[in-house]
C-alpha positions in Angstrom: 11.0 34.1 53.1 14.7 33.3 52.8 15.0 35.2 49.6 13.3 38.2 51.1 15.8 38.1 54.0 18.7 37.8 51.7 17.5 40.8 49.6 17.2 42.9 52.8 20.7 41.7 53.7 22.1 42.7 50.3 20.5 46.2 50.6 21.8 46.6 54.1 25.4 45.7 53.1 25.3 47.8 49.8 24.0 50.9 51.6 26.6 50.4 54.3 29.4 50.0 51.7 28.6 52.4 48.9 28.1 55.5 51.0 31.5 55.2 52.8 33.2 54.3 49.5 31.9 57.4 47.7 32.7 59.6 50.6 36.3 58.2 51.1 37.0 58.3 47.4 36.3 62.0 47.2 38.2 62.7 50.4 41.1 60.8 49.0 40.9 62.7 45.7 40.8 66.0 47.6 43.9 65.0 49.6 45.9 64.0 46.5 44.6 67.1 44.7 46.0 69.3 47.5 49.4 67.5 47.0 49.2 68.3 43.3 48.5 72.0 44.0 51.4 72.1 46.4 53.7 70.6 43.7 52.6 72.9 40.9 51.7 76.1 42.8 54.8 77.9 41.5 53.7 77.3 37.9 50.4 79.2 38.5 51.4 82.1 40.7 51.9 85.4 38.9 50.7 84.2 35.5 47.3 85.9 35.6 45.6 82.7 34.7 41.8 82.7 34.4 39.9 80.5 36.8 38.6 78.4 34.0 42.3 77.5 33.0 43.1 76.5 36.6 39.9 74.5 36.8 40.7 72.6 33.6 44.2 71.8 34.9 42.7 70.4 38.2 40.1 68.5 36.3 42.6 66.8 34.0 44.9 66.1 36.9 42.2 64.3 38.8 42.2 61.5 36.2 45.8 60.7 36.9 45.1 60.7 40.6 42.4 58.0 40.4 44.8 55.1 40.6 45.9 56.4 44.0 42.5 57.4 45.3 40.7 54.2 44.3 42.8 51.7 46.3 42.8 54.0 49.4 39.0 54.4 49.1 38.5 50.6 48.8 40.7 49.9 51.8 39.1 52.6 54.1 35.4 51.9 53.1 35.8 48.1 53.4 37.4 48.4 56.9 34.7 51.0 58.0 31.8 49.0 56.6 32.6 45.5 57.9 34.3 46.9 61.0 31.0 48.7 61.9 28.9 45.6 61.2 31.1 43.6 63.6 31.3 46.4 66.2 27.5 46.7 66.4 27.1 42.9 66.5 25.1 43.0 63.3 27.6 40.6 61.8 27.1 38.2 64.8 23.4 38.2 64.2 23.8 37.5 60.5 26.1 34.6 61.2 23.8 33.2 63.8 21.1 33.0 61.1 23.3 30.5 59.3 24.7 33.0 56.7 28.4 32.6 56.1 31.0 35.4 55.9 31.5 34.8 52.1 27.8 35.4 51.6 28.1 38.6 53.6 31.0 39.8 51.5 29.3 38.8 48.2 27.2 42.0 47.6 30.2 44.3 48.1 32.4 42.0 46.1 30.0 42.2 43.1 30.3 46.0 43.4 34.0 45.6 43.4 33.9 43.5 40.2 31.9 46.3 38.5 34.4 48.8 39.8 37.2 46.7 38.4 35.7 47.0 34.9 35.3 50.7 35.4 38.9 51.0 36.6 40.1 49.3 33.5 38.1 51.7 31.3 39.6 54.6 33.3 43.1 53.3 32.9 42.7 52.5 29.3 40.7 55.4 27.9 40.2 58.3 30.4 43.6 58.6 32.0 45.6 58.7 28.6 43.1 61.2 27.2 43.1 63.4 30.3 46.9 63.2 30.7 47.4 64.4 27.1 45.1 67.4 27.8 46.9 68.1 31.1 50.4 67.9 29.6 49.5 70.2 26.7 47.8 72.7 29.0 50.6 72.6 31.6 53.2 73.2 28.9 51.2 76.3 27.8 51.0 77.5 31.4 54.7 77.0 32.0 55.6 79.0 28.9 53.1 81.7 29.5 54.7 85.0 30.4 53.9 86.5 33.8 50.8 88.8 34.0 51.4 92.5 33.3 52.7 94.0 36.4 55.2 96.9 36.3 57.0 97.4 39.6 58.7 100.5 40.9 62.5 100.7 40.1 62.6 97.4 38.2 62.8 97.0 34.4 59.8 95.2 33.0 61.0 93.1 30.0 58.1 90.8 29.3 56.8 93.0 26.4 58.7 92.0 23.3 61.3 94.6 22.1 60.7 96.9 25.0 62.2 97.4 28.5 60.2 99.7 30.7 61.1 101.2 34.0 59.2 103.6 36.3 60.7 105.1 39.4 57.3 105.6 41.2 53.7 104.6 40.8 51.0 106.7 42.4 48.3 105.2 44.6 45.8 105.5 41.7 47.7 102.8 39.9 47.8 104.9 36.7 50.1 107.9 37.3 53.8 107.0 36.9 56.9 109.1 37.5 60.4 109.3 35.9 59.7 106.8 33.0 62.4 105.2 30.9 61.6 103.1 27.8 64.3 101.2 25.8 63.2 100.0 22.4 65.1 96.8 21.4 63.8 96.5 17.8 67.3 96.7 16.4 68.8 94.2 18.9 70.5 97.2 20.6 68.7 98.7 23.6 70.8 101.9 23.4 69.6 103.0 19.9 66.2 104.3 20.9 65.5 105.7 24.3 62.4 107.6 25.6 62.4 109.4 28.9 59.6 111.4 30.5 59.1 113.2 33.8 55.7 111.6 34.3 52.8 110.0 32.5 49.8 107.7 32.8 49.2 104.1 31.8 45.9 102.5 31.1 44.7 99.2 29.7 42.1 99.0 27.0 38.7 97.4 27.9 39.7 94.1 26.4 43.1 94.3 28.2 44.9 93.7 25.0 46.6 97.1 24.6 48.6 99.1 27.1 48.4 102.8 26.5 51.2 105.1 27.8 50.6 108.9 27.8 53.9 110.6 28.6 54.6 114.3 29.5 57.7 116.5 29.5 60.1 114.0 27.9 62.8 113.6 25.4 63.3 110.9 22.8 66.8 109.8 21.5 66.9 107.7 18.3 69.9 106.8 16.2 69.4 106.7 12.5 70.8 103.2 11.8 69.2 103.1 8.3 71.4 106.0 7.1 74.0 104.8 4.6 76.7 106.9 6.4 75.7 105.7 9.8 79.1 104.1 10.7 80.9 107.2 9.6 78.9 110.1 11.1 76.5 108.2 13.5 73.5 110.5 12.8 70.7 110.6 15.3 67.5 112.4 16.2 66.8 114.0 19.5 63.5 115.8 20.2 61.6 117.0 23.2 57.9 116.6 23.6 55.2 117.9 25.9 53.0 114.9 25.3 53.5 111.6 23.6 51.4 108.5 23.4 52.7 105.0 23.0 50.8 101.7 22.6 52.1 98.3 23.6 50.6 95.0 22.4 49.9 92.7 25.3 48.5 89.7 23.4 51.9 88.1 23.6 51.2 87.6 27.3 48.1 85.5 26.6 48.1 81.8 27.0 49.1 80.1 23.8 47.6 76.7 22.9 50.1 74.0 21.8 49.1 71.3 19.4 48.4 68.1 21.4 50.0 65.9 18.7 53.4 67.1 19.8 52.9 65.1 23.1 51.5 61.9 21.5 53.8 58.9 21.4 54.6 58.8 25.1 53.7 55.4 26.6 51.5 57.0 29.4 49.3 58.5 26.7 48.4 55.3 24.9 45.6 52.8 25.3 46.0 49.0 25.1 45.7 48.8 21.3 48.3 51.6 20.8 50.7 50.1 23.3 50.5 46.7 21.6 51.2 48.4 18.2 54.2 50.3 19.7 55.6 47.1 21.3 55.3 45.3 18.0 57.1 48.2 16.2 59.9 48.2 18.7 60.3 44.4 18.4 60.5 44.7 14.6 63.0 47.5 15.0 65.1 45.3 17.3 65.1 42.5 14.8 66.1 44.9 12.0 68.9 46.3 14.1 70.1 42.8 14.9 70.2 41.8 11.3 72.2 45.0 10.4 74.5 44.2 13.3 75.2 40.7 11.9 75.7 42.1 8.4 78.2 44.6 9.7 80.2 42.2 11.8 80.1 39.2 9.5 83.0 40.4 7.2 85.4 40.5 10.2 84.7 36.9 11.1 84.5 35.8 7.5 87.9 37.4 6.8 89.4 35.7 9.9 88.0 32.3 8.8 89.3 32.7 5.3 92.8 33.7 6.5 92.8 30.8 9.0 91.9 28.4 6.3 94.6 29.8 4.0 97.2 29.7 6.7 96.3 26.1 7.6 96.8 25.1 4.0 100.4 26.4 4.1 102.7 23.7 5.5 105.7 25.7 6.3 104.0 27.8 9.1 105.4 25.7 11.8 105.6 28.3 14.5 102.8 28.7 17.0 103.1 32.5 17.1 101.8 33.2 13.6 103.5 36.6 13.3 106.9 34.9 13.6 106.2 33.2 10.2 106.4 36.5 8.3 109.3 38.7 7.4 110.4 41.2 10.0 109.7 44.2 7.7 106.1 43.1 7.2 105.2 42.4 10.8 104.6 46.1 11.8 102.1 46.5 8.9 100.3 43.3 9.8 100.0 44.2 13.5 98.8 47.7 12.6 96.2 46.3 10.3 95.0 43.8 12.9 94.8 46.5 15.6 92.8 48.8 13.4 90.4 45.9 12.6 90.0 45.1 16.3 89.3 48.7 17.2 86.7 49.1 14.5 85.0 45.9 15.5 85.1 46.9 19.2 83.6 50.3 18.4 80.9 48.7 16.3 80.0 46.2 19.0 79.8 49.0 21.7 77.5 51.2 19.5 75.2 48.2 18.7 75.1 47.1 22.3 74.0 50.6 23.5 71.4 50.6 20.7 70.0 47.2 21.8 69.9 48.3 25.4 68.0 51.4 24.6 65.4 49.5 22.5 64.9 46.9 25.2 64.6 49.6 27.9 62.0 51.5 25.7 60.1 48.3 25.0 60.0 47.4 28.7 58.4 50.8 29.5 55.6 50.1 27.1 55.1 46.6 28.3 55.0 47.8 32.0 52.4 50.4 31.0 50.4 47.7 29.2 50.3 45.5 32.4 49.3 48.5 34.5 46.1 48.8 32.5 45.0 45.6 34.2 46.8 45.6 37.5 44.7 48.4 38.9 41.5 46.4 38.5 43.0 43.2 40.0 44.6 45.0 43.0 41.2 46.6 43.9 39.7 43.1 44.2 42.7 41.9 46.3 42.6 45.0 48.6 38.9 44.4 49.2 39.5 40.8 50.1 42.2 41.9 52.4 40.4 44.9 54.1 36.8 43.6 54.4 37.7 40.4 56.4 40.2 42.4 58.4 37.4 44.8 59.4 35.4 41.9 60.8 38.4 40.9 62.9 39.4 44.3 64.3 35.6 45.2 64.9 36.1 49.0 64.7 34.0 51.3 62.5 34.3 55.1 62.0 37.4 56.9 60.9 39.8 56.2 63.7 41.5 52.8 63.6 40.3 52.0 60.1 42.0 55.2 58.8 45.3 54.2 60.4 45.2 50.6 59.2 44.1 51.6 55.7 46.9 54.2 55.4 49.5 51.6 56.5 48.2 49.0 54.0 48.1 51.6 51.3 51.7 52.7 52.0 52.8 49.0 51.8 50.9 48.5 48.5 52.4 51.7 47.1 56.0 50.9 48.1 55.8 47.3 46.7 54.1 48.6 43.5 56.8 51.2 43.0 59.6 48.7 43.6 58.1 46.2 41.2 57.6 48.9 38.6 61.2 50.1 38.9 62.7 46.6 38.8 60.6 45.8 35.7 61.6 48.9 33.9 65.3 48.3 34.6 65.1 44.6 33.6 66.0 43.3 37.0 63.0 40.9 36.9 60.6 39.9 34.1 58.2 42.7 33.2 55.1 40.7 34.2 56.6 39.9 37.6 57.5 43.5 38.4 54.1 44.8 37.1 52.1 42.3 39.2 54.4 42.3 42.2 52.0 44.2 44.5 49.1 41.8 43.6 51.3 38.8 44.2 52.5 40.2 47.5 49.0 41.1 48.8 47.0 38.1 47.6 48.5 35.5 50.1 47.9 38.0 52.9 44.3 38.5 51.8 43.7 34.7 51.6 45.2 34.2 55.1 43.1 37.0 56.6 40.0 35.8 54.8 40.5 32.3 56.3 41.0 33.7 59.8 37.9 35.8 59.5 35.8 32.9 58.2 37.0 30.7 61.1 36.3 33.5 63.6 39.9 33.1 64.7 42.0 36.0 66.0 44.5 37.5 63.6 47.4 36.5 65.9 47.3 33.8 68.6 48.8 35.5 71.6 49.3 32.2 73.5 51.7 31.1 70.8 53.6 34.4 71.1 53.7 33.9 74.9 55.0 30.4 74.5 57.8 31.7 72.2 58.6 34.4 74.6 58.9 31.9 77.5 61.3 29.8 75.4 63.4 32.8 74.5 63.5 33.8 78.2 64.6 30.3 79.2 67.4 30.3 76.6 68.6 33.7 77.7 68.7 32.5 81.3 70.8 29.5 80.4 73.2 31.6 78.4 73.5 34.1 81.3 74.1 31.2 83.8 76.9 29.8 81.6 78.6 33.2 81.5 78.5 33.6 85.2 80.0 30.1 85.9 82.7 30.7 83.3 
């Protein structure tokens, strides 16, 4: 009988939790996707992109948005689920049956453990793969020329080797007036010019070729291939009643870039690749350090040898060593010493910058390696924070839970960004910066969980009232002293 009741309880909690989680996750993804579109909308407008290309970009971008949507969805769904159970007094009935809060949280927590494993797989495999596809496709979109669109009175220069201008386009979209075409094949737009009173322009069925049919025009072409061109400047000028010209528009198509060009970035690697890259950077650091020692050793060895030689000479009785040499040799000795010091200083500065760059690069890879695991851990911590908090505030729906979850998400996001930045800059150890959000949220989660298990209010208002009374008494005493003085 007890097992049957517990099974019913598990199903009730799972149904109450999974539904809101799925809904809030997709709502969060939609909101973050709108932010993505707002950020990159200028990259898409006017390019004549096919809907499939835009859909691919959005699909690949969604993978990189999961680390933002998952925490927000966990917070909101946990607050809604357990807040609703507390608001409808279902949680009171469950506790009155002798079932503890930890047992009530267990079904959802098991789901969160499964979600943590899924989150690790997403961070380690899906996000690097999708981000690689996204970066390659976005690069192609950014470098794609605008879609074919000749405007009145403006030179259109997107077709290679041609500059086209029409004074007027008729309403049919095909008839054009007062056409000027400069051919830039010889890197000089003035060498070949075609003018026509009017004409028509049409695209072939596959939209790969633009056909111009020009009427009542003139063509001017200088004969640059003539051997006497720079002496006589020969040229051809002929009038035409009708002339056809074809322009290749395939150069306006979206070009596909090899994805291998983008590989090597730390955000595009999985755990195995990151460990390999960190090991390579450490080996490179050791190698540079050995080279640095071998470069600088001669300076110190020479100094030691000279010092030993000078110490063996008994007549160097002056503290200032330079005073022990002849006046005519002092200038040469000082110049030689200054040159050696300058060389050593330059060498030290170059190697110092090299070491700093290697260490900075290595920190980036190590931070990214930790981030593969921090998403999974922070989901568990956020659940342990939000679910008990929901039982305390006793509010379901999207009102108060939405406000509270957004505030907690902002806190998590800020702390995570600060920790990430400090770790990359070497202010704190990498593991501290990468796990800072988890370290900051875990004590709060434990405190709230204890409050919820004890059925205690989050804040004891009597204590605040007592503190307020004490402060008020102190202020009165201070004010009385001022008045007597």
